Each structure stands twice: as C-alpha cells, then as structure tokens.
Jmol script that loads the backbone (N, CA, C; Angstrom):
load data "model"
ATOM      1  N   UNK A   1       0.637  -1.365  -0.115  1.00  0.00           N
ATOM      2  CA  UNK A   1      -0.168  -0.046  -0.237  1.00  0.00           C
ATOM      3  C   UNK A   1       1.113   1.522  -0.077  1.00  0.00           C
ATOM      4  N   UNK A   2       0.357   2.054  -0.918  1.00  0.00           N
ATOM      5  CA  UNK A   2       1.384   3.269  -0.875  1.00  0.00           C
ATOM      6  C   UNK A   2      -0.008   4.496  -0.287  1.00  0.00           C
ATOM      7  N   UNK A   3       0.728   5.448  -0.243  1.00  0.00           N
ATOM      8  CA  UNK A   3      -0.083   6.910  -0.060  1.00  0.00           C
ATOM      9  C   UNK A   3       0.557   8.160  -0.607  1.00  0.00           C
ATOM     10  N   UNK A   4       0.218   9.159  -0.641  1.00  0.00           N
ATOM     11  CA  UNK A   4       0.111  10.136  -1.266  1.00  0.00           C
ATOM     12  C   UNK A   4       0.470  11.391  -0.305  1.00  0.00           C
ATOM     13  N   UNK A   5       0.884  12.322  -0.397  1.00  0.00           N
ATOM     14  CA  UNK A   5       1.197  12.945   0.324  1.00  0.00           C
ATOM     15  C   UNK A   5       1.028  14.501  -0.288  1.00  0.00           C
ATOM     16  N   UNK A   6       0.193  15.410  -0.164  1.00  0.00           N
ATOM     17  CA  UNK A   6       0.242  16.539  -0.361  1.00  0.00           C
ATOM     18  C   UNK A   6       0.836  18.367   0.660  1.00  0.00           C
ATOM     19  N   UNK A   7       1.955  18.825   0.213  1.00  0.00           N
ATOM     20  CA  UNK A   7       2.179  20.372   0.857  1.00  0.00           C
ATOM     21  C   UNK A   7       1.435  21.225   0.576  1.00  0.00           C
ATOM     22  N   UNK A   8       1.023  21.772   1.167  1.00  0.00           N
ATOM     23  CA  UNK A   8       0.197  23.142   1.253  1.00  0.00           C
ATOM     24  C   UNK A   8       0.905  23.997   1.531  1.00  0.00           C
ATOM     25  N   UNK A   9       0.743  25.301   1.034  1.00  0.00           N
ATOM     26  CA  UNK A   9       1.775  26.625   0.915  1.00  0.00           C
ATOM     27  C   UNK A   9       0.836  27.933   0.804  1.00  0.00           C
ATOM     28  N   UNK A  10       0.569  28.493   1.298  1.00  0.00           N
ATOM     29  CA  UNK A  10       0.361  30.007   1.744  1.00  0.00           C
ATOM     30  C   UNK A  10       1.029  31.023   1.172  1.00  0.00           C
ATOM     31  N   UNK A  11       0.836  32.044  -0.506  1.00  0.00           N
ATOM     32  CA  UNK A  11       1.501  32.779  -0.508  1.00  0.00           C
ATOM     33  C   UNK A  11       1.073  33.642  -1.651  1.00  0.00           C
ATOM     34  N   UNK A  12       1.565  35.097  -1.963  1.00  0.00           N
ATOM     35  CA  UNK A  12       1.044  35.757  -3.110  1.00  0.00           C
ATOM     36  C   UNK A  12       1.691  35.378  -3.938  1.00  0.00           C
ATOM     37  N   UNK A  13       3.243  34.922  -4.585  1.00  0.00           N
ATOM     38  CA  UNK A  13       3.791  35.161  -5.209  1.00  0.00           C
ATOM     39  C   UNK A  13       5.022  36.112  -5.558  1.00  0.00           C
ATOM     40  N   UNK A  14       4.887  37.079  -4.925  1.00  0.00           N
ATOM     41  CA  UNK A  14       5.368  38.300  -5.161  1.00  0.00           C
ATOM     42  C   UNK A  14       6.222  38.051  -3.749  1.00  0.00           C
ATOM     43  N   UNK A  15       5.097  38.670  -2.354  1.00  0.00           N
ATOM     44  CA  UNK A  15       6.531  39.261  -1.482  1.00  0.00           C
ATOM     45  C   UNK A  15       6.431  37.699  -0.201  1.00  0.00           C
ATOM     46  N   UNK A  16       5.599  36.801   0.285  1.00  0.00           N
ATOM     47  CA  UNK A  16       6.142  35.799   0.940  1.00  0.00           C
ATOM     48  C   UNK A  16       5.392  34.293   0.154  1.00  0.00           C
ATOM     49  N   UNK A  17       6.173  33.136   1.149  1.00  0.00           N
ATOM     50  CA  UNK A  17       5.641  31.682   0.881  1.00  0.00           C
ATOM     51  C   UNK A  17       5.643  31.782   2.126  1.00  0.00           C
ATOM     52  N   UNK A  18       4.707  30.189   2.802  1.00  0.00           N
ATOM     53  CA  UNK A  18       4.768  30.041   3.893  1.00  0.00           C
ATOM     54  C   UNK A  18       4.634  28.288   4.291  1.00  0.00           C
ATOM     55  N   UNK A  19       5.404  27.684   4.603  1.00  0.00           N
ATOM     56  CA  UNK A  19       4.485  26.320   4.705  1.00  0.00           C
ATOM     57  C   UNK A  19       3.314  25.908   5.514  1.00  0.00           C
ATOM     58  N   UNK A  20       2.685  25.607   5.458  1.00  0.00           N
ATOM     59  CA  UNK A  20       1.530  25.195   6.109  1.00  0.00           C
ATOM     60  C   UNK A  20       1.285  24.188   6.944  1.00  0.00           C
ATOM     61  N   UNK A  21       1.794  23.045   5.876  1.00  0.00           N
ATOM     62  CA  UNK A  21       1.802  21.590   6.378  1.00  0.00           C
ATOM     63  C   UNK A  21       1.229  20.689   5.343  1.00  0.00           C
ATOM     64  N   UNK A  22       1.742  19.163   5.929  1.00  0.00           N
ATOM     65  CA  UNK A  22       1.390  18.707   4.436  1.00  0.00           C
ATOM     66  C   UNK A  22       0.093  17.117   5.212  1.00  0.00           C
ATOM     67  N   UNK A  23      -0.166  16.864   4.860  1.00  0.00           N
ATOM     68  CA  UNK A  23      -1.463  16.042   4.758  1.00  0.00           C
ATOM     69  C   UNK A  23      -1.374  14.692   3.424  1.00  0.00           C
ATOM     70  N   UNK A  24      -2.418  13.836   4.904  1.00  0.00           N
ATOM     71  CA  UNK A  24      -2.168  12.398   3.609  1.00  0.00           C
ATOM     72  C   UNK A  24      -3.705  12.425   2.721  1.00  0.00           C
ATOM     73  N   UNK A  25      -3.535  12.546   1.599  1.00  0.00           N
ATOM     74  CA  UNK A  25      -4.926  12.521   0.469  1.00  0.00           C
ATOM     75  C   UNK A  25      -6.272  11.499   0.790  1.00  0.00           C
ATOM     76  N   UNK A  26      -5.348  10.505   2.079  1.00  0.00           N
ATOM     77  CA  UNK A  26      -6.603   8.869   1.908  1.00  0.00           C
ATOM     78  C   UNK A  26      -7.043   9.497   3.135  1.00  0.00           C
ATOM     79  N   UNK A  27      -8.414  10.672   3.048  1.00  0.00           N
ATOM     80  CA  UNK A  27      -8.747  11.211   4.225  1.00  0.00           C
ATOM     81  C   UNK A  27      -8.905  12.671   4.823  1.00  0.00           C
ATOM     82  N   UNK A  28      -7.188  12.293   4.876  1.00  0.00           N
ATOM     83  CA  UNK A  28      -6.844  14.013   5.645  1.00  0.00           C
ATOM     84  C   UNK A  28      -7.015  15.530   4.343  1.00  0.00           C
ATOM     85  N   UNK A  29      -6.911  16.372   5.400  1.00  0.00           N
ATOM     86  CA  UNK A  29      -7.081  17.809   4.443  1.00  0.00           C
ATOM     87  C   UNK A  29      -7.090  19.019   5.472  1.00  0.00           C
ATOM     88  N   UNK A  30      -6.394  20.030   4.674  1.00  0.00           N
ATOM     89  CA  UNK A  30      -5.781  21.030   4.873  1.00  0.00           C
ATOM     90  C   UNK A  30      -6.971  22.059   4.819  1.00  0.00           C
ATOM     91  N   UNK A  31      -7.810  22.503   5.512  1.00  0.00           N
ATOM     92  CA  UNK A  31      -9.184  24.116   5.174  1.00  0.00           C
ATOM     93  C   UNK A  31      -8.631  25.174   5.518  1.00  0.00           C
ATOM     94  N   UNK A  32      -8.852  26.246   4.633  1.00  0.00           N
ATOM     95  CA  UNK A  32      -8.308  27.541   5.028  1.00  0.00           C
ATOM     96  C   UNK A  32      -9.618  28.396   4.407  1.00  0.00           C
ATOM     97  N   UNK A  33      -9.627  29.446   5.681  1.00  0.00           N
ATOM     98  CA  UNK A  33     -10.238  30.598   5.629  1.00  0.00           C
ATOM     99  C   UNK A  33     -10.329  31.890   5.608  1.00  0.00           C
ATOM    100  N   UNK A  34     -10.409  32.899   5.220  1.00  0.00           N
ATOM    101  CA  UNK A  34     -10.164  33.969   4.860  1.00  0.00           C
ATOM    102  C   UNK A  34     -11.129  35.162   5.948  1.00  0.00           C
ATOM    103  N   UNK A  35     -10.798  35.744   7.096  1.00  0.00           N
ATOM    104  CA  UNK A  35     -11.599  36.445   7.594  1.00  0.00           C
ATOM    105  C   UNK A  35     -11.215  38.568   7.875  1.00  0.00           C
ATOM    106  N   UNK A  36     -11.054  38.889   6.874  1.00  0.00           N
ATOM    107  CA  UNK A  36     -10.362  40.333   7.087  1.00  0.00           C
ATOM    108  C   UNK A  36      -8.761  40.166   6.283  1.00  0.00           C
ATOM    109  N   UNK A  37      -7.674  40.580   7.066  1.00  0.00           N
ATOM    110  CA  UNK A  37      -6.783  39.902   6.897  1.00  0.00           C
ATOM    111  C   UNK A  37      -5.920  39.132   7.480  1.00  0.00           C
ATOM    112  N   UNK A  38      -6.555  37.895   7.861  1.00  0.00           N
ATOM    113  CA  UNK A  38      -6.239  36.903   8.222  1.00  0.00           C
ATOM    114  C   UNK A  38      -6.811  35.583   7.859  1.00  0.00           C
ATOM    115  N   UNK A  39      -5.824  34.739   7.994  1.00  0.00           N
ATOM    116  CA  UNK A  39      -5.854  33.306   7.374  1.00  0.00           C
ATOM    117  C   UNK A  39      -6.091  32.665   8.260  1.00  0.00           C
ATOM    118  N   UNK A  40      -7.493  31.270   8.226  1.00  0.00           N
ATOM    119  CA  UNK A  40      -7.534  30.479   9.231  1.00  0.00           C
ATOM    120  C   UNK A  40      -7.027  29.312   8.631  1.00  0.00           C
ATOM    121  N   UNK A  41      -6.344  28.856   8.942  1.00  0.00           N
ATOM    122  CA  UNK A  41      -6.356  27.006   8.960  1.00  0.00           C
ATOM    123  C   UNK A  41      -6.266  25.960  10.137  1.00  0.00           C
ATOM    124  N   UNK A  42      -6.791  24.827   9.262  1.00  0.00           N
ATOM    125  CA  UNK A  42      -6.969  23.864   9.860  1.00  0.00           C
ATOM    126  C   UNK A  42      -6.260  22.146   9.676  1.00  0.00           C
ATOM    127  N   UNK A  43      -6.145  21.423  10.622  1.00  0.00           N
ATOM    128  CA  UNK A  43      -5.922  20.324   9.691  1.00  0.00           C
ATOM    129  C   UNK A  43      -6.854  18.987  10.103  1.00  0.00           C
ATOM    130  N   UNK A  44      -7.557  18.449   8.813  1.00  0.00           N
ATOM    131  CA  UNK A  44      -9.111  17.472   9.480  1.00  0.00           C
ATOM    132  C   UNK A  44      -8.157  16.465   8.810  1.00  0.00           C
ATOM    133  N   UNK A  45      -8.717  15.380   9.663  1.00  0.00           N
ATOM    134  CA  UNK A  45      -8.247  13.920  10.181  1.00  0.00           C
ATOM    135  C   UNK A  45      -9.254  12.730   9.969  1.00  0.00           C
ATOM    136  N   UNK A  46      -9.395  11.808   9.639  1.00  0.00           N
ATOM    137  CA  UNK A  46     -10.582  10.963   9.759  1.00  0.00           C
ATOM    138  C   UNK A  46     -10.395  10.376  11.528  1.00  0.00           C
ATOM    139  N   UNK A  47     -11.311  10.479  12.023  1.00  0.00           N
ATOM    140  CA  UNK A  47     -11.740   9.254  13.560  1.00  0.00           C
ATOM    141  C   UNK A  47     -11.106   8.104  13.389  1.00  0.00           C
ATOM    142  N   UNK A  48     -12.038   7.067  12.989  1.00  0.00           N
ATOM    143  CA  UNK A  48     -11.262   5.986  13.267  1.00  0.00           C
ATOM    144  C   UNK A  48     -10.753   5.798  11.278  1.00  0.00           C
ATOM    145  N   UNK A  49     -10.461   4.259  11.178  1.00  0.00           N
ATOM    146  CA  UNK A  49     -10.105   3.793   9.594  1.00  0.00           C
ATOM    147  C   UNK A  49     -10.840   3.315   8.828  1.00  0.00           C
ATOM    148  N   UNK A  50     -12.375   3.023   9.208  1.00  0.00           N
ATOM    149  CA  UNK A  50     -13.207   1.861   8.916  1.00  0.00           C
ATOM    150  C   UNK A  50     -13.784   3.036   7.972  1.00  0.00           C
ATOM    151  N   UNK A  51     -13.395   3.123   6.338  1.00  0.00           N
ATOM    152  CA  UNK A  51     -13.963   4.632   5.670  1.00  0.00           C
ATOM    153  C   UNK A  51     -15.814   4.466   5.618  1.00  0.00           C
ATOM    154  N   UNK A  52     -16.724   3.331   6.259  1.00  0.00           N
ATOM    155  CA  UNK A  52     -17.993   3.900   6.877  1.00  0.00           C
ATOM    156  C   UNK A  52     -18.292   4.348   7.653  1.00  0.00           C
ATOM    157  N   UNK A  53     -17.321   4.940   8.485  1.00  0.00           N
ATOM    158  CA  UNK A  53     -17.611   5.461   9.501  1.00  0.00           C
ATOM    159  C   UNK A  53     -17.104   7.074   9.029  1.00  0.00           C
ATOM    160  N   UNK A  54     -17.363   8.329   8.117  1.00  0.00           N
ATOM    161  CA  UNK A  54     -16.616   9.460   8.024  1.00  0.00           C
ATOM    162  C   UNK A  54     -16.595  10.229   8.529  1.00  0.00           C
ATOM    163  N   UNK A  55     -16.551   9.957  10.227  1.00  0.00           N
ATOM    164  CA  UNK A  55     -16.274  11.175  11.764  1.00  0.00           C
ATOM    165  C   UNK A  55     -14.871  12.094  11.163  1.00  0.00           C
ATOM    166  N   UNK A  56     -14.617  13.098  10.864  1.00  0.00           N
ATOM    167  CA  UNK A  56     -13.528  13.677  10.824  1.00  0.00           C
ATOM    168  C   UNK A  56     -13.554  14.922  12.321  1.00  0.00           C
ATOM    169  N   UNK A  57     -11.915  14.993  12.699  1.00  0.00           N
ATOM    170  CA  UNK A  57     -11.840  16.308  13.905  1.00  0.00           C
ATOM    171  C   UNK A  57     -10.818  16.801  13.661  1.00  0.00           C
ATOM    172  N   UNK A  58     -10.757  18.147  13.951  1.00  0.00           N
ATOM    173  CA  UNK A  58      -9.700  18.766  14.156  1.00  0.00           C
ATOM    174  C   UNK A  58      -8.628  18.958  14.382  1.00  0.00           C
ATOM    175  N   UNK A  59      -6.729  18.637  14.367  1.00  0.00           N
ATOM    176  CA  UNK A  59      -6.408  18.510  15.488  1.00  0.00           C
ATOM    177  C   UNK A  59      -5.178  19.559  15.513  1.00  0.00           C
ATOM    178  N   UNK A  60      -5.083  20.390  13.951  1.00  0.00           N
ATOM    179  CA  UNK A  60      -4.103  21.548  14.250  1.00  0.00           C
ATOM    180  C   UNK A  60      -5.349  22.725  13.548  1.00  0.00           C
ATOM    181  N   UNK A  61      -4.820  23.463  14.277  1.00  0.00           N
ATOM    182  CA  UNK A  61      -5.309  25.557  14.176  1.00  0.00           C
ATOM    183  C   UNK A  61      -3.999  26.062  14.161  1.00  0.00           C
ATOM    184  N   UNK A  62      -4.628  27.042  13.182  1.00  0.00           N
ATOM    185  CA  UNK A  62      -3.124  28.629  12.824  1.00  0.00           C
ATOM    186  C   UNK A  62      -4.002  29.371  12.127  1.00  0.00           C
ATOM    187  N   UNK A  63      -3.584  31.116  12.351  1.00  0.00           N
ATOM    188  CA  UNK A  63      -3.555  31.951  12.133  1.00  0.00           C
ATOM    189  C   UNK A  63      -3.227  32.478  11.805  1.00  0.00           C
ATOM    190  N   UNK A  64      -2.977  33.342   9.990  1.00  0.00           N
ATOM    191  CA  UNK A  64      -2.028  34.018   9.932  1.00  0.00           C
ATOM    192  C   UNK A  64      -2.300  35.312   9.721  1.00  0.00           C
ATOM    193  N   UNK A  65      -1.947  37.026  10.144  1.00  0.00           N
ATOM    194  CA  UNK A  65      -2.238  37.767   9.476  1.00  0.00           C
ATOM    195  C   UNK A  65      -1.037  38.055   8.300  1.00  0.00           C
ATOM    196  N   UNK A  66      -2.019  38.258   7.437  1.00  0.00           N
ATOM    197  CA  UNK A  66      -1.097  38.473   5.825  1.00  0.00           C
ATOM    198  C   UNK A  66      -0.453  40.250   5.978  1.00  0.00           C
ATOM    199  N   UNK A  67      -1.091  40.989   6.715  1.00  0.00           N
ATOM    200  CA  UNK A  67      -0.211  41.713   6.791  1.00  0.00           C
ATOM    201  C   UNK A  67       1.761  41.552   7.117  1.00  0.00           C
ATOM    202  N   UNK A  68       1.133  40.927   8.761  1.00  0.00           N
ATOM    203  CA  UNK A  68       2.331  40.414   9.345  1.00  0.00           C
ATOM    204  C   UNK A  68       3.726  39.520   8.094  1.00  0.00           C
ATOM    205  N   UNK A  69       2.753  38.497   7.891  1.00  0.00           N
ATOM    206  CA  UNK A  69       3.664  38.308   6.089  1.00  0.00           C
ATOM    207  C   UNK A  69       4.115  38.783   5.422  1.00  0.00           C
ATOM    208  N   UNK A  70       3.688  39.848   4.772  1.00  0.00           N
ATOM    209  CA  UNK A  70       4.215  40.574   3.905  1.00  0.00           C
ATOM    210  C   UNK A  70       5.352  41.412   4.681  1.00  0.00           C
ATOM    211  N   UNK A  71       5.510  41.560   6.121  1.00  0.00           N
ATOM    212  CA  UNK A  71       6.469  42.060   6.075  1.00  0.00           C
ATOM    213  C   UNK A  71       7.402  41.130   6.511  1.00  0.00           C
ATOM    214  N   UNK A  72       7.718  40.328   6.132  1.00  0.00           N
ATOM    215  CA  UNK A  72       8.438  39.124   6.454  1.00  0.00           C
ATOM    216  C   UNK A  72       8.651  38.449   4.681  1.00  0.00           C
ATOM    217  N   UNK A  73       9.749  38.345   4.872  1.00  0.00           N
ATOM    218  CA  UNK A  73       9.607  38.244   3.424  1.00  0.00           C
ATOM    219  C   UNK A  73       9.989  36.766   3.333  1.00  0.00           C
ATOM    220  N   UNK A  74       9.550  35.356   3.147  1.00  0.00           N
ATOM    221  CA  UNK A  74       9.779  34.040   2.901  1.00  0.00           C
ATOM    222  C   UNK A  74      10.655  33.705   1.870  1.00  0.00           C
ATOM    223  N   UNK A  75      11.073  34.232   1.085  1.00  0.00           N
ATOM    224  CA  UNK A  75      11.401  33.413  -0.534  1.00  0.00           C
ATOM    225  C   UNK A  75      12.911  33.952  -0.320  1.00  0.00           C
TER     226      UNK A  75
END
end "model"
wireframe off; spacefill off
backbone 0.3
color backbone group
C-alpha cells in the first residue's frame, strides 16, 4: 500500500511563501478560511480508519495575519 502526501503553502507569489503543512490525501485535508486580514487553517483527520464512518476532527488550528506575512519575506 502507498499513500500520497500533499504539501500546502500560503503565498502571494511576490512577497512571501509560508509552508502550512503536509497531509495524507487518504482522508486528511487542510482547510483554509479568510476573514479580513487573517487566514485561518485547520488540519482535518478521520476519527477512525473504517471508511464506513466518515467522522472527522480538527487536530491543528492556526491563524496568520497577511500584513505580518508581507512584512517578513520568506522567499
């Protein structure tokens, strides 16, 4: 068996590039939401390995201010 991993970055392609995390495409995901100047993200993972039960939970949450990211260059 093999799994695929995806890495997620937050960038405006000019001023900053911030690594947000890596997730397994077999049931995990990273969701993002924008509110005003802030970007909120959460890592969502399955509660159990049985695909019959599609319950998921947040394991990590984080918020970033776009203004703060622009002031610090990550490239």
